[in-house]
C-alpha positions in Angstrom: 0.0 0.0 0.0 1.4 3.4 -0.9 2.1 5.4 2.2 1.8 8.6 0.2 -1.8 8.2 -0.8 -3.8 6.7 2.1 -7.5 6.8 1.6 -9.6 7.9 4.5 -13.3 8.4 3.7 -15.6 10.6 5.8 -19.0 9.4 6.8 -20.7 11.3 4.1 -18.3 9.9 1.5 -19.0 6.3 2.7 -22.7 6.9 2.3 -22.2 8.3 -1.2 -20.2 5.2 -2.2 -22.7 2.8 -0.7 -25.6 4.6 -2.5 -23.6 4.4 -5.8 -23.0 0.7 -5.3 -26.6 0.0 -4.6 -27.9 2.0 -7.5 -28.9 -0.1 -10.5 -27.6 2.1 -13.4 -24.0 3.1 -13.0 -21.0 2.8 -15.3 -18.8 -0.2 -14.6 -15.7 1.9 -14.4 -17.3 4.1 -11.8 -18.4 1.1 -9.8 -14.9 -0.3 -9.9 -13.4 2.9 -8.7 -16.0 3.1 -5.9 -15.1 -0.4 -4.8 -11.4 0.4 -4.9 -12.0 3.4 -2.6 -14.2 1.4 -0.3 -11.6 -1.4 0.1 -8.7 1.1 0.4 -10.6 2.8 3.2 -11.1 -0.5 5.0 -7.3 -1.0 4.9 -6.8 -3.6 2.2 -3.5 -3.5 0.3 -3.3 -2.9 -3.4 -2.7 -6.6 -4.1 -5.8 -7.6 -2.1 -7.9 -4.9 -3.8 -6.6 -6.2 -7.2 -7.8 -9.7 -6.2 -11.2 -8.4 -5.0 -12.0 -6.0 -7.8 -9.9 -7.3 -10.7 -8.6 -3.7 -11.2 -5.1 -3.3 -12.3 -2.5 -2.1 -9.8 -2.0 1.1 -11.8 -5.7 1.8 -11.7 -5.8 1.3 -8.0 -2.9 3.7 -7.5 -4.4 6.2 -9.9 -7.8 6.2 -8.0 -6.0 6.6 -4.6 -4.0 9.5 -6.0 -7.0 11.3 -7.5 -8.9 10.9 -4.2 -6.2 12.2 -2.0 -5.4 15.1 -4.3 -9.0 16.0 -5.2 -12.4 14.9 -4.0 -14.6 11.8 -4.2 -16.4 12.8 -7.4 -13.2 13.6 -9.2 -11.7 10.2 -8.2 -14.9 8.4 -9.5 -15.2 10.3 -12.8 -13.7 9.6 -16.2 -11.5 12.4 -17.5 -12.9 14.1 -20.6 -11.8 12.7 -23.9 -11.5 15.4 -26.6 -11.0 13.1 -29.6 -9.3 14.0 -32.8 -10.5 17.1 -34.8 -12.7 16.5 -37.8 -10.8 15.9 -41.0 -13.4 17.6 -43.2 -15.5 20.7 -42.4 -19.1 21.2 -43.5 -18.3 22.8 -46.8 -15.8 20.0 -47.7 -18.3 17.3 -46.7 -21.0 18.9 -48.9 -18.6 19.0 -51.8 -17.7 15.3 -51.3 -21.4 14.3 -51.3 -22.0 16.3 -54.4 -19.0 14.8 -56.1 -20.1 11.3 -55.1 -23.4 11.9 -56.9 -21.8 12.8 -60.2 -20.8 10.4 -62.9 -17.5 8.6 -62.2 -14.4 9.5 -64.2 -13.7 7.8 -67.6 -12.6 4.2 -67.3 -14.6 3.6 -64.1 -18.1 2.3 -63.7 -18.6 3.8 -60.2 -16.8 6.0 -57.6 -14.6 4.2 -55.2 -13.6 5.7 -51.8 -10.0 6.1 -53.0 -11.1 7.8 -56.2 -13.2 10.3 -54.2 -10.3 10.9 -51.8 -7.9 11.5 -54.7 -10.3 13.8 -56.5 -10.7 16.0 -53.3 -6.9 16.5 -53.2 -6.7 17.0 -57.0 -9.4 19.7 -56.9 -7.7 21.3 -53.9 -10.8 21.0 -51.7 -8.6 19.7 -48.9 -5.0 20.8 -48.2 -3.8 17.4 -47.0 -4.3 13.8 -48.1 -7.6 12.3 -47.0 -7.9 8.6 -46.5 -10.6 6.4 -48.1 -11.9 5.6 -44.6 -12.5 9.3 -43.9 -14.5 9.5 -47.2 -16.5 6.3 -46.2 -17.3 7.7 -42.8 -18.4 11.0 -44.2 -20.6 9.4 -46.8 -22.1 7.0 -44.3 -23.3 10.0 -42.2 -25.4 11.3 -45.0 -28.8 10.1 -46.1 -28.1 10.4 -49.8 -27.9 6.9 -51.1 -28.2 6.3 -54.8 -30.0 3.0 -54.3 -32.1 3.9 -51.3 -35.8 3.4 -51.5 -36.5 6.7 -49.8 -35.0 9.0 -52.4 -37.6 8.4 -55.1 -35.6 6.1 -57.3 -37.6 3.0 -56.5 -41.2 2.7 -55.4 -41.8 2.5 -51.7 -43.3 -1.0 -51.7 -42.8 -3.8 -54.2 -46.0 -5.7 -55.0 -46.0 -9.3 -53.8 -45.8 -11.5 -56.9 -46.0 -14.8 -55.2 -49.4 -15.4 -53.5 -48.1 -17.7 -50.8 -45.1 -15.8 -49.5 -44.9 -12.4 -48.0 -41.7 -10.5 -48.2 -40.8 -7.6 -45.9 
C-alpha cells in the first residue's frame, strides 16, 4: 500500500459510495473505482484490492492519488476525452457528397472511396491527403444513397408477386 496516498473516507463519502454501489444504473468503471476506494478505506493492500475487484494495480494507485489530491467525485469520474479534430469541415463534406453523386471518371463504372479521396486532393478542396476511410465515414453519415428506396428512385413498396409468400 502506498504510504503517500492513504484513503480515509468521511461518513458522508462512505454513504455516497454505498448509494452508488446500490444504484442499478451506474457505469462499470465508476463502480470499480468506488469499490477500490471502499476497500482502500477498509485497509486492504493494493494486491488484495486487485484480487477483489480485478482492477489493475495502476488503476488502484491512480484512484487513490486522485482521491487524495482532489475529491470523491473527481476520483470516481472519467477524464474528458477530446478526440481528434474533424478531417473535413461542413463545406468540404457537402462537396464530397455532391462529387459522389456525379458520374465517375472515364474508365470507371462507379466511384470508389479512394477515387473520391484522390479527387478531393486534386481539386484542392482539402489541403492534405484524405484517407478512403474518412470518405467512407463521411458518406455514411449522409442520407443520400443512390439506391435507397426513400430517395424516389424505387417505389416505396414492391408488390408481392407470389401469392403464398410475404416479403418484408
